[in-house]
N, C-alpha and C positions, 0 to 999 in steps of 0.2 A: 309877540309884539302886537299891540292893539291896532285895529284898522287895517291889518294886512293878513293875507291868507297864510296859514302856517305852511312852512316849507318842509317837506319830508326829508329826513336825513338817513343815510344808510346806517343800519345797526352795526355798531362796532363789534368786532369779533373778540371773543374772550382770549386772553393771553395764552391760556392752556389748550385752546382748540387745535387739533391736529388736522392738517389738510392732507387728504388721501387722494392721490391721482387716480383717474379712471384707468382700470386695466383693460387693455384692448387684446383680449384673448385671440381673436381671429387673426389679427396682424402678427402676433407672436407665433401662432401656429403656422401661418403661411411662411414666415421667415425660417422656421425650422425645416419645413418641407423643402424650401428652395435650397437651403444649405446642404441638406441630405442629397438632393438631386445633383447639385454641383460636385460635391465630394465623390459621389458614386460614378459620375461620368468621368471625372479626372482620374480616379483610381482605375476605372475600367480601361481607359486609354493607356495609362502608365504601366499597367501590369499585363496588357494584352500580349500573349506570346506571338501573335501574328504580325506585330509591329516591331521592327528591329530599330530601336532607338539609337544604337551606335551608328547605323547607316544615316539617320537624320543628322546626327552631329558631324559625321564625316563630310556630308555634302552641303552643310549649311553655308560654308564659306568657300565652296568649290568655285574655281575660276569661271566655269560656264554659267553657274548660277549667278555669280556677281555680275557678269556681263549681261545676263538676261535682266537682272534687276536694274542695271543702268539703262538698258534699252526700254524698260517699262517706264522709268522716270522720264526719259527723253520723249517717249511717245505721249506721256501725260502732259508734259509742259508744252510741247508743240501743238498738240491737239487742242488743249485748253485755250491756248493763245489764239489760234485761228478760229476756233468755235466762238470765242468771245467777240472777236472782231466782226465775224459774220453776223452774230446774234444782234449786235448793236445796230448794224446797218439794216437788218431785216426788221427789227423792232421800230426803228425810225420810219421805215417804209410803211409798216402797218398803220402808223399814225398819220400818214399822208392824206391830204384831202383828195388826191387823185384816186379814183376808183381802180384805175389800171395798176398803179403802183401798189396800192394797198392790197388789191386782189392777187397780184403776183407774190407779195410777201406772205399772204395767207395761204396760197397754194404751196409755197416753199415749206412753210411750217407743217402743213398737212401731210406733205409727201415724206419729209424726213423724220417726222414723228411717227408716221404710220409704218414705214418700212422697218422690219426687224433688223437690228444692227448686224447680226451674223449674215443675213441676206445681202445687206448693203456692202459689207466688207468683201464678200465673195464676188459681187458684181464689179466693184471697183478693182479688185485684184485680177479680174479676168477681162478688163477693158480691151486688152490686146486682141481678144477674139472678135470684137466688134469694130474696132478702129485700129487699123494696122500701123498708122503713123499719126503723130501729133505735129501739126504744122501751123505756122503763123504767117499770114499773108493777106492779100486783098480778097475779100469774099467775092464769090461768083466769077473769079478770074483764075488764070493759071499762074499768077504771080505769087511766089512763095519765098518768104525770107528765111524761115527756119523750118526744118523737117527732121523729126526724130522718131525712130521706131518706138511705138508705144510700149512694147515689151522691155525695151532698154530703159525707158523713163519710169515706167510704173513698176518699181521694185516692190517686194512685199512690205518693206518699211515705209515707203512713200504711200503705197496703197492703204496701209494701216492708218497713217496720219490723216489722209483725205477722208477715209470712211468714218473714223472717229470724230473728225471735225464736223462733217456734215450731219452726222447723227446727233452730236452734242449741240450744235447750233440750233437745231429745230426745237429742242427743249429750252435752251437758254434764251432764245428770242422772246418766248413768252414771259420768262422771268424778267428780262430787261424791260419789256413793254409794261409789265405791271409796275416796275420801279419808276418808269417815266410817268405813268399815269398817277402815281402817288404824289407827285408834285402838282400843286394846285394850278388851275388854269390862270388864276390871277397873277402868278409869278411870270408866266409867259407874256401876259398882256402888259404887265408893268415894264418888262424888258423891252417890248415892242414900242411902248410909249416913250421910253428913254432913247430910242433909236438903235437898239441892238438888232443885228441881223439874226435870222433863225439859227444859223450855225453858231454864232456867238452865244445866243441864248441857251442853246443845247449844251455847249461846252462849258460855259462859265456859271450857269444858273441851274439848269435842270439836272445835269449829270452829277455835279457835286452833292446835291440834296438827295438824289436818288440812290447814291452809293450806300447810305445807311440802311436802306431797304434791301439793296442788292447783295450786300456782303454775306449774310447768312446763307441764302439759297445758293449763291455762287460757290461758297465754300463746300456746301454739300455736293454740288455738281462736280467739283474737282475730285472729291473722294469717289464719286460715282464713275468719273472718267478713269481714275486709276484702276478701279475694279474692272471697268469695261475693257481695259487693255488686254485682259486675259482672253477675250474673244478673238483677238487677232491671231491666236495660235492656229486657227483654222486655215490661215494662209501663211503660216510660219513667219510671223511679223517680227521675230527677233525679240520677243518679250520674255518675261520671267517664266511664264507657264510653258512656253515653247521650249525653253532650255531645260526645264524640269522633265517634261515629257520626252525630250530627246535623250536624256540620261536614263530615264526609266525604260526606254525602249532597248537599251543595251543591257542593263543589269536586272531588269524585270522587277524592280522594287518601286512599283507605281505609288503605293500608299505613302511610303516614306518620302518620296520626292514631292508628292502633293502636300505633305505636312511641311516640308521645307519651304515650298512656295507660299503656303498659308502663313507661316511664321513671318516671312518677309513682308507679305501684304499687310498683316496686322501691325507690324512695327512701323511701316511707312504711314499707314492710316493714323496711327497714334500720334506721330509727329505732326501730320497735317491737321489733326483735330486740335492739338495744343496750340499750333500757330493760329488756327482759325479763332480759337477762344480769345487770344490776346488781341488779334486784329479787331474782332467784334467789340471787345471792351474798350479799345483805344478809339474806335469809331463812335461808340456811344458817348464817350466823354467830350467829344467835340461839339 
């Protein structure tokens, strides 16, 4: 067309031209290597004469194992609930304008993220060695309303929940704080301009928006909490691993009982992962 620059057009492909995809030999070779390794490992376990698979099948639905599994689920639910509540409080305190409040929250996170979980569980489980009684009354006086022996109150199950909750809250407090900071400051300022109190702003504006950021890491923390319940076996917390080790101490089939515990852990984690996937997808759609 005269008076205009010519426009380049893509050259049309011939009808008989064959499109050959690029062969990625490296990726195919790696896939073969991975498949061989997986088959070799599975075959090695399945045919290992030192592993008595009939014993695994015998104890998979054993009453003690099922009770231990229920104990693990109960520990996970209670610990996750308390850890989340504590984490929200600590995260809000970290964002406080008061240096004392924010400093206390920072110290809390530092301590319970720094202490190894197994050490924390042993300390909590042996509180009776330091405090003989647990009492509620008026401080600095002899007036006491309730007094209970610590060893009667601090059972292994209760100590396990407290230890797991404290350890988990240290990590989750930072997750919650990051979620709260993901909501822009303008949201808070707008709520304040409309007359909302700080508590109402947090409940109705900040937290609902932060949930989209919090759901994936909190789901991962729940899986981590489930696996962490195995650590309470050091104080006989009534979990799945404690039950498995108790049986293996009688029949001396330690590997088989550990395989039983592993199967149950993987099954529960699979269910939690599927639930997390649907919750994340539902949250993303809103």
